[in-house]
Z-matrix of the N, CA and C atoms (Angstrom, degrees):
N
C 1 1.430
C 2 1.568 1 104.83
N 3 1.358 2 119.93 1 146.50
C 4 1.436 3 126.77 2 176.14
C 5 1.476 4 112.53 3 -106.54
N 6 1.308 5 118.99 4 120.35
C 7 1.404 6 118.58 5 172.19
C 8 1.510 7 111.14 6 -86.60
N 9 1.438 8 113.01 7 119.84
C 10 1.465 9 111.26 8 -172.36
C 11 1.583 10 111.56 9 -73.19
N 12 1.327 11 118.47 10 -18.56
C 13 1.420 12 116.56 11 172.03
C 14 1.513 13 119.00 12 -58.79
N 15 1.436 14 112.23 13 -23.40
C 16 1.500 15 116.23 14 176.50
C 17 1.544 16 114.40 15 -89.00
N 18 1.265 17 119.29 16 2.33
C 19 1.414 18 123.55 17 -179.47
C 20 1.657 19 114.45 18 -93.58
N 21 1.254 20 106.32 19 137.22
C 22 1.599 21 117.26 20 -178.45
C 23 1.542 22 110.37 21 -51.65
N 24 1.299 23 112.32 22 -31.21
C 25 1.558 24 119.34 23 -173.00
C 26 1.520 25 113.21 24 -81.35
N 27 1.385 26 117.68 25 -6.57
C 28 1.481 27 120.01 26 -179.82
C 29 1.469 28 102.56 27 -87.57
N 30 1.456 29 108.53 28 114.93
C 31 1.546 30 119.34 29 -175.37
C 32 1.487 31 111.05 30 -117.11
N 33 1.346 32 118.47 31 145.61
C 34 1.336 33 123.47 32 177.48
C 35 1.593 34 114.59 33 -100.33
N 36 1.308 35 117.93 34 155.10
C 37 1.410 36 121.32 35 -175.50
C 38 1.525 37 106.89 36 -158.91
N 39 1.246 38 113.75 37 166.91
C 40 1.534 39 120.91 38 174.97
C 41 1.513 40 103.72 39 -108.95
N 42 1.428 41 117.69 40 120.79
C 43 1.388 42 121.01 41 -174.22
C 44 1.515 43 109.96 42 -139.45
N 45 1.382 44 113.59 43 159.30
C 46 1.446 45 122.58 44 178.57
C 47 1.519 46 108.46 45 -96.91
N 48 1.288 47 121.22 46 125.04
C 49 1.419 48 122.81 47 171.88
C 50 1.488 49 116.62 48 -118.72
N 51 1.322 50 119.83 49 159.49
C 52 1.403 51 114.68 50 -173.49
C 53 1.580 52 121.41 51 -58.02
N 54 1.321 53 109.63 52 -23.72
C 55 1.529 54 119.41 53 179.07
C 56 1.531 55 111.67 54 -92.90
N 57 1.325 56 118.74 55 -2.01
C 58 1.410 57 119.52 56 178.43
C 59 1.550 58 109.90 57 -80.72
N 60 1.284 59 112.45 58 142.52
C 61 1.487 60 116.63 59 -175.11
C 62 1.566 61 111.51 60 -64.47
N 63 1.311 62 118.16 61 144.29
C 64 1.393 63 122.32 62 -174.44
C 65 1.654 64 108.59 63 -58.60
N 66 1.230 65 111.78 64 137.05
C 67 1.508 66 114.64 65 -174.18
C 68 1.443 67 121.27 66 87.04
N 69 1.267 68 120.24 67 -0.21
C 70 1.408 69 124.79 68 -175.99
C 71 1.534 70 109.36 69 -125.00
N 72 1.384 71 116.22 70 161.53
C 73 1.529 72 123.43 71 168.71
C 74 1.535 73 106.23 72 -124.35
N 75 1.336 74 114.05 73 151.27
C 76 1.346 75 124.06 74 -179.56
C 77 1.501 76 119.00 75 -108.77
N 78 1.323 77 127.23 76 130.75
C 79 1.452 78 130.15 77 -177.09
C 80 1.499 79 107.46 78 -65.49
N 81 1.304 80 118.05 79 112.65
C 82 1.510 81 119.87 80 -173.30
C 83 1.440 82 110.21 81 -124.07
N 84 1.375 83 123.36 82 173.45
C 85 1.438 84 130.22 83 174.72
C 86 1.605 85 112.51 84 -127.31
N 87 1.247 86 119.42 85 149.25
C 88 1.425 87 121.43 86 177.31
C 89 1.571 88 106.87 87 -146.34
N 90 1.239 89 114.27 88 165.49
C 91 1.479 90 126.10 89 177.35
C 92 1.694 91 108.31 90 -86.25
N 93 1.221 92 121.70 91 109.20
C 94 1.429 93 120.02 92 -173.82
C 95 1.617 94 112.56 93 -66.29
N 96 1.305 95 110.92 94 -19.31
C 97 1.542 96 120.99 95 177.16
C 98 1.530 97 114.46 96 -91.07
N 99 1.309 98 110.93 97 -1.32
C 100 1.563 99 115.18 98 174.67
C 101 1.618 100 111.06 99 78.04
N 102 1.285 101 118.63 100 23.58
C 103 1.531 102 121.26 101 -177.79
C 104 1.597 103 110.51 102 -81.45
N 105 1.198 104 119.69 103 -10.02
C 106 1.478 105 123.38 104 -179.33
C 107 1.502 106 108.21 105 -106.97
N 108 1.246 107 119.71 106 97.58
C 109 1.500 108 125.96 107 -172.89
C 110 1.549 109 110.11 108 -123.29
N 111 1.291 110 117.43 109 147.90
C 112 1.473 111 124.04 110 171.07
C 113 1.501 112 110.29 111 -81.31
N 114 1.299 113 116.82 112 167.78
C 115 1.486 114 120.03 113 176.01
C 116 1.558 115 112.95 114 -55.83
N 117 1.318 116 112.39 115 -28.92
C 118 1.578 117 117.48 116 -177.82
C 119 1.491 118 108.05 117 -88.36
N 120 1.389 119 120.15 118 -0.24
C 121 1.511 120 115.75 119 175.92
C 122 1.519 121 111.48 120 96.08
N 123 1.263 122 118.58 121 -7.13
C 124 1.517 123 118.68 122 177.83
C 125 1.536 124 115.38 123 -72.11
N 126 1.284 125 122.75 124 160.36
C 127 1.507 126 119.19 125 175.00
C 128 1.567 127 107.98 126 -72.39
N 129 1.302 128 108.70 127 135.41
C 130 1.488 129 112.65 128 173.70
C 131 1.404 130 110.99 129 -95.98
N 132 1.333 131 121.83 130 144.88
C 133 1.342 132 123.06 131 174.74
C 134 1.540 133 112.69 132 -130.08
N 135 1.449 134 117.20 133 158.26
C 136 1.360 135 119.32 134 176.96
C 137 1.514 136 116.23 135 -122.07
N 138 1.182 137 113.65 136 157.75
C 139 1.581 138 118.30 137 174.38
C 140 1.562 139 111.09 138 -63.24
N 141 1.296 140 115.30 139 138.44
C 142 1.502 141 112.94 140 -172.04
C 143 1.550 142 114.48 141 -59.95
N 144 1.299 143 115.82 142 -31.42
C 145 1.450 144 119.83 143 -178.80
C 146 1.494 145 117.22 144 -74.33
N 147 1.343 146 114.03 145 -3.82
C 148 1.500 147 116.34 146 -176.82
C 149 1.567 148 108.77 147 -118.25
N 150 1.306 149 116.30 148 3.82
C 151 1.553 150 119.83 149 179.19
C 152 1.437 151 111.24 150 -55.01
N 153 1.215 152 131.34 151 -25.47
C 154 1.492 153 131.02 152 175.50
C 155 1.528 154 112.74 153 -59.43
N 156 1.389 155 113.07 154 -29.83
C 157 1.338 156 120.15 155 -172.18
C 158 1.589 157 115.72 156 -77.06
N 159 1.344 158 113.06 157 -17.08
C 160 1.430 159 128.58 158 -176.03
C 161 1.525 160 108.67 159 -76.70
N 162 1.341 161 118.00 160 113.45
C 163 1.483 162 122.59 161 179.27
C 164 1.559 163 104.24 162 -136.67
N 165 1.442 164 108.42 163 158.22
C 166 1.532 165 114.00 164 172.33
C 167 1.578 166 102.88 165 -144.13
N 168 1.343 167 111.01 166 153.86
C 169 1.367 168 119.51 167 176.58
C 170 1.564 169 115.46 168 -58.05
N 171 1.244 170 110.49 169 -47.40
C 172 1.542 171 123.45 170 177.61
C 173 1.558 172 112.01 171 -161.58
N 174 1.243 173 106.30 172 158.96
C 175 1.604 174 111.69 173 -172.71
C 176 1.538 175 102.71 174 -154.96
N 177 1.312 176 117.93 175 124.99
C 178 1.522 177 125.00 176 174.22
C 179 1.465 178 111.43 177 -63.56
N 180 1.361 179 119.89 178 -30.63
C 181 1.409 180 126.00 179 -175.19
C 182 1.500 181 115.53 180 -89.68
N 183 1.253 182 112.38 181 -2.82
C 184 1.589 183 121.34 182 -175.05
C 185 1.601 184 111.05 183 -54.95
N 186 1.268 185 117.75 184 125.24
C 187 1.526 186 120.66 185 175.14
C 188 1.525 187 105.40 186 -142.75
N 189 1.307 188 111.85 187 102.25
C 190 1.544 189 118.35 188 -173.76
C 191 1.511 190 110.18 189 -68.70
N 192 1.353 191 114.51 190 138.23
C 193 1.539 192 123.74 191 173.57
C 194 1.508 193 112.59 192 -74.93
N 195 1.413 194 111.97 193 -24.35
C 196 1.441 195 115.87 194 -173.64
C 197 1.563 196 115.93 195 -102.20
N 198 1.334 197 116.93 196 31.15
C 199 1.556 198 115.12 197 -168.93
C 200 1.608 199 104.41 198 -85.74
N 201 1.309 200 109.00 199 141.90
C 202 1.436 201 121.29 200 179.51
C 203 1.626 202 103.93 201 -107.77
N 204 1.295 203 117.38 202 -157.55
C 205 1.373 204 121.23 203 -175.58
C 206 1.613 205 112.82 204 -92.88
N 207 1.376 206 116.17 205 -63.15
C 208 1.458 207 122.01 206 -176.09
C 209 1.553 208 107.56 207 -88.00
N 210 1.226 209 120.09 208 167.05
C 211 1.505 210 124.35 209 -179.44
C 212 1.629 211 112.74 210 -59.59
N 213 1.421 212 110.41 211 -36.53
C 214 1.477 213 114.69 212 176.31
C 215 1.464 214 111.38 213 -70.17
N 216 1.308 215 121.39 214 -33.54
C 217 1.493 216 125.05 215 -179.33
C 218 1.636 217 108.87 216 -72.36
N 219 1.252 218 110.35 217 -42.55
C 220 1.633 219 114.49 218 170.32
C 221 1.452 220 116.16 219 -53.75
N 222 1.262 221 121.26 220 -45.30
C 223 1.518 222 130.88 221 -178.56
C 224 1.472 223 108.00 222 -66.17
N 225 1.432 224 118.51 223 -49.53
C 226 1.377 225 120.77 224 178.62
C 227 1.614 226 115.61 225 -66.29
N 228 1.453 227 111.72 226 -43.76
C 229 1.531 228 117.00 227 177.26
C 230 1.519 229 105.06 228 -57.11
N 231 1.302 230 118.67 229 -45.01
C 232 1.396 231 122.60 230 -167.87
C 233 1.566 232 109.90 231 -66.05
N 234 1.232 233 120.61 232 -47.91
C 235 1.435 234 130.58 233 178.99
C 236 1.613 235 105.96 234 -60.37
N 237 1.345 236 118.14 235 -45.86
C 238 1.443 237 123.24 236 -172.66
C 239 1.625 238 106.16 237 -69.15
N 240 1.327 239 118.49 238 -34.40
C 241 1.465 240 124.84 239 -170.71
C 242 1.440 241 100.15 240 -76.94
N 243 1.310 242 125.85 241 -44.96
C 244 1.507 243 127.07 242 -173.24
C 245 1.599 244 103.51 243 -69.63
N 246 1.216 245 117.78 244 -38.82
C 247 1.557 246 121.41 245 -176.64
C 248 1.491 247 104.98 246 -66.62
N 249 1.297 248 121.59 247 -43.01
C 250 1.455 249 127.06 248 -176.33
C 251 1.574 250 104.13 249 -65.28
N 252 1.297 251 119.99 250 -46.92
C 253 1.473 252 123.81 251 -176.80
C 254 1.594 253 106.98 252 -60.88
N 255 1.389 254 114.83 253 -43.35
C 256 1.463 255 116.73 254 -176.29
C 257 1.562 256 110.02 255 -54.96
N 258 1.303 257 109.51 256 -40.35
C 259 1.717 258 113.53 257 -177.72
C 260 1.411 259 109.57 258 -78.82
N 261 1.331 260 120.36 259 -24.52
C 262 1.486 261 116.69 260 -170.18
C 263 1.585 262 117.60 261 -106.02
N 264 1.450 263 114.20 262 -7.06
C 265 1.409 264 114.89 263 174.76
C 266 1.498 265 108.52 264 -85.05
N 267 1.412 266 113.80 265 146.11
C 268 1.482 267 115.39 266 175.08
C 269 1.453 268 114.60 267 -61.65
N 270 1.365 269 111.00 268 152.74
C 271 1.418 270 120.72 269 -178.53
C 272 1.661 271 111.27 270 -88.89
N 273 1.212 272 114.82 271 -16.42
C 274 1.586 273 115.14 272 174.83
C 275 1.507 274 108.22 273 -128.52
N 276 1.375 275 114.81 274 175.91
C 277 1.445 276 116.70 275 177.70
C 278 1.467 277 110.56 276 -65.06
N 279 1.437 278 107.99 277 152.60
C 280 1.500 279 117.57 278 171.60
C 281 1.298 280 112.58 279 -105.71
N 282 1.376 281 118.66 280 123.58
C 283 1.432 282 123.11 281 178.53
C 284 1.526 283 113.41 282 -124.43
N 285 1.382 284 113.07 283 146.99
C 286 1.411 285 113.85 284 179.82
C 287 1.639 286 104.46 285 -135.54
N 288 1.322 287 111.39 286 151.66
C 289 1.510 288 112.54 287 -174.91
C 290 1.470 289 105.64 288 -83.13
N 291 1.308 290 112.78 289 140.99
C 292 1.540 291 118.81 290 174.89
C 293 1.501 292 109.74 291 -89.20
N 294 1.398 293 108.08 292 124.95
C 295 1.489 294 116.39 293 -168.22
C 296 1.596 295 106.06 294 -99.57
């Protein structure tokens, strides 16, 4: 399984969603290569604090941020990177007021 949070194409942005309180933007993530699509073909985004839940079986555009040299280093770096993300990502939605 590929963790999208470990991919270079997983990008963050401030966006307005239908459930975002009026006058606020929410910190969200999207796939820069357009791999996350809804059944209607529009770009799907996720709340920043839930990005670790996003996984795919395979992806032609996957480029890991945690890559080391040897296969053993790659596995260790990947696990350490994801563990670090788990502790550093917020546990709730991040909102900011639109000025």
